[in-house]
C-alpha positions in Angstrom: -3.0 33.0 39.3 -6.1 32.0 37.4 -7.5 28.5 37.7 -6.6 27.7 34.1 -3.1 29.0 34.3 -2.5 26.9 37.4 -3.0 23.8 35.2 0.1 25.0 33.2 2.5 25.0 36.1 5.9 23.3 35.5 5.0 20.3 37.6 1.7 19.7 35.7 3.3 20.0 32.3 6.5 18.0 33.1 4.5 15.0 34.5 3.1 14.4 31.1 6.5 14.2 29.3 7.0 10.5 29.5 3.4 9.8 28.2 3.7 12.4 25.5 7.0 10.9 24.3 5.6 7.5 24.3 2.7 8.7 22.2 5.0 10.5 19.8 7.2 7.4 19.5 4.2 5.1 18.8 2.9 7.2 15.9 6.2 8.1 14.3 8.4 5.0 15.0 11.4 7.4 15.0 13.0 8.3 18.4 14.7 11.5 16.9 11.5 12.7 15.3 9.5 11.8 18.5 11.8 13.9 20.6 11.6 16.8 18.2 7.8 16.7 18.2 7.6 16.6 22.1 9.8 19.7 22.4 7.8 21.4 19.6 4.5 20.4 21.4 5.7 22.0 24.6 6.8 25.2 22.9 3.4 25.4 21.1 1.5 24.6 24.3 3.2 27.4 26.2 2.5 29.8 23.3 -1.1 28.8 23.1 -1.9 28.2 26.7 -4.7 30.6 26.8 -6.5 28.3 24.3 -6.7 25.5 26.8 -10.3 25.5 28.0 -10.1 22.3 30.4 -12.8 20.6 28.3 -10.5 17.6 27.9 -7.4 16.6 30.0 -4.2 18.5 29.7 -2.5 15.3 28.3 -5.3 15.0 25.7 -4.7 18.5 24.7 -1.0 18.1 24.4 -1.6 14.9 22.3 -3.8 16.8 19.9 -1.1 19.4 19.5 1.6 16.9 18.8 -0.7 15.0 16.4 -1.3 18.1 14.4 2.4 18.9 14.3 3.1 15.3 13.1 0.5 15.7 10.4 2.1 18.9 9.1 5.5 17.2 9.0 4.0 14.1 7.2 2.6 16.3 4.4 6.1 16.7 3.2 6.6 13.0 2.6 6.7 11.7 -0.9 7.1 8.0 -0.3 3.7 7.2 1.0 1.4 4.8 -0.9 -1.9 6.2 -2.4 -5.0 5.3 -0.5 -7.1 5.5 -3.7 -4.8 3.1 -5.5 -4.9 0.5 -2.7 -8.8 0.8 -2.3 -9.2 0.4 -6.1 -7.2 -2.8 -5.8 -9.3 -4.1 -2.9 -12.4 -3.3 -4.9 -11.2 -5.6 -7.6 -12.6 -9.1 -7.0 -9.5 -10.6 -8.6 -7.1 -8.8 -6.1 -5.4 -11.0 -3.5 -2.2 -11.5 -1.7 0.1 -14.4 -0.6 -0.8 -14.7 3.2 2.4 -16.7 3.8 4.5 -13.9 2.3 2.6 -11.2 4.1 2.9 -13.2 7.5 6.6 -13.7 7.0 7.1 -9.9 6.3 4.9 -9.0 9.2 6.9 -11.2 11.7 10.1 -9.4 10.9 9.8 -6.1 12.9 12.0 -4.2 10.4 9.6 -5.2 7.5 6.6 -4.3 9.5 8.0 -0.9 10.5 9.1 -0.2 6.9 5.6 -0.9 5.7 4.0 1.1 8.3 6.2 4.1 7.3 4.7 3.9 3.8 1.1 4.5 5.0 -0.2 8.0 5.0 0.2 9.4 8.4 -3.4 9.7 9.4 -4.1 6.0 8.4 -0.9 4.8 10.1 -1.8 6.6 13.2 -5.3 4.9 13.3 -3.8 1.5 12.9 -1.0 2.0 15.4 -3.2 3.6 18.1 -6.0 1.1 17.7 -4.1 -2.2 17.1 -1.0 -1.5 19.0 -2.0 0.9 21.8 -5.5 -0.3 22.3 -7.2 3.0 21.8 -10.9 2.9 20.9 -12.0 4.2 17.6 -13.9 7.0 19.4 -10.6 8.1 21.1 -8.9 8.2 17.6 -11.8 10.2 16.3 -11.5 12.8 19.0 -7.8 13.0 18.6 -8.0 13.6 14.9 -11.0 15.8 15.2 -13.2 13.7 12.8 -16.4 11.8 13.1 -16.7 8.2 14.3 -17.5 6.8 10.9 -14.6 8.7 9.4 -12.2 7.2 12.1 -13.5 3.7 11.4 -12.9 4.4 7.6 -9.4 5.4 8.3 -8.7 2.3 10.4 -10.2 0.1 7.7 -8.2 1.8 4.9 -5.0 1.8 7.1 -5.2 -2.1 7.7 -5.8 -2.7 3.9 -2.8 -0.4 3.0 -0.6 -2.2 5.4 -1.4 -5.6 4.1 -0.8 -4.2 0.5 2.4 -2.6 1.5 3.5 -5.9 3.1 2.6 -8.0 0.0 4.6 -5.7 -2.1 3.0 -6.4 -5.4 0.8 -9.6 -5.0 -0.4 -11.2 -8.2 -3.9 -11.1 -9.4 -5.9 -14.2 -10.0 -9.4 -15.0 -11.3 -12.2 -15.8 -8.9 -15.0 -18.3 -9.2 -18.5 -17.4 -10.1 -21.4 -18.0 -7.6 -19.5 -16.8 -4.5 -21.9 -15.2 -2.0 -21.4 -11.6 -1.7 -19.2 -9.5 -3.9 -15.7 -9.4 -2.9 -15.7 -5.7 -2.2 -18.9 -5.8 -0.2 -17.2 -8.5 2.0 -13.9 -6.7 2.1 -15.3 -3.4 3.3 -16.8 -5.3 6.3 -13.7 -7.2 7.1 -12.3 -4.7 9.6 -15.5 -4.6 11.7 -15.6 -8.4 11.4 -12.1 -8.7 12.6 -13.0 -6.5 15.7 -16.2 -8.6 16.4 -18.5 -5.6 15.9 -20.3 -6.6 12.7 -24.0 -7.1 12.8 -24.9 -10.9 13.0 -26.5 -11.3 9.6 -23.8 -9.4 7.8 -21.2 -11.4 9.8 -22.8 -14.6 8.5 -22.7 -13.5 4.9 -19.0 -12.4 5.3 -18.3 -16.0 6.7 -20.1 -17.6 3.8 -18.1 -15.6 1.3 -14.8 -16.4 3.0 -15.8 -20.1 2.9 -16.1 -20.2 -0.9 -14.1 -17.2 -2.3 -10.6 -18.1 -3.6 -9.2 -14.6 -3.1 -10.6 -13.1 0.1 -9.5 -15.7 2.6 -5.8 -14.9 2.1 -6.6 -11.2 2.4 -8.4 -11.9 5.7 -5.7 -14.3 7.0 -3.2 -11.6 6.2 -5.2 -8.9 8.1 -5.5 -11.2 11.1 -1.9 -11.9 11.2 -0.8 -8.4 10.6 -3.2 -7.1 13.3 -1.6 -9.5 15.8 1.9 -8.3 15.0 0.9 -4.6 15.1 -0.6 -5.3 18.4 2.7 -6.8 19.6 4.4 -3.4 18.8 3.0 -1.9 21.9 5.8 -1.5 24.5 4.5 -0.6 27.9 8.0 -0.2 29.1 8.9 2.7 26.8 10.6 5.5 28.8 11.5 9.1 27.9 15.2 9.5 27.2 16.9 11.3 30.2 18.3 14.0 28.0 14.9 14.8 26.4 13.4 14.9 29.9 16.0 17.4 31.0 15.5 19.5 28.1 11.6 19.6 28.7 12.0 20.4 32.2 14.4 23.2 31.5 12.0 24.5 28.9 9.0 24.3 31.1 10.6 25.9 34.2 12.0 28.7 32.1 8.5 29.5 30.8 7.0 29.2 34.3 9.4 31.6 35.8 8.8 34.1 33.1 6.1 36.6 34.1 3.2 36.8 31.6 -0.4 38.1 31.7 -1.7 34.7 31.9 0.3 34.0 35.0 -0.5 37.1 36.9 -2.9 37.1 39.8 -6.5 38.1 39.1 
């Protein structure tokens, strides 16, 4: 048996079932869809096992497969909000939300879950993995096979879309003249400011803007509150359903016992 095929033994694959299911559940928020994706992932992995080069861990490779399968399914969705529409709103200095309304909806798990579902999948995944699962932006970039700046943009846009979805049609109002920094200039830095990674001088300008702008502080307050509630979605006690685990093990052991060129001794 080759060294690479040894990594695809029944035991090696099966041990990742719980972690893979937890990952699927975190990004889909749907136990049935998560279970389907896990099974499809194992089928795809067994079919494509010769493509595993060992450059990343087996779990990371399985997560990449599952994520791509989930993206393919999400493309069929017609109820997602449009990122360009949301960013256009956030570019408008007069756009704001009622932070109390957003906070109230975010505190209700069903409302938060419903709003998350309306985010395009790649943006929802960035928010969930970063804010709920404590993934780094670099890990998200590697999962989605994009650059680090692109991953940061997806996180920023995802957070903005979530607030907009929670606000559900916030009213626009005029802003005062003379506010330091344009609203969009401040708002595009808010995500980094929230994470504490913004350059010092820029952070000071953002703070000055927030101190005087009548529309941006509610948006920032809503982002902070929403971020804390998304973070609370993380469930370290999530376990794979027994029936799904049984099906996975049956699938893996059946494939493992079936002779194939990749499993023969060299």
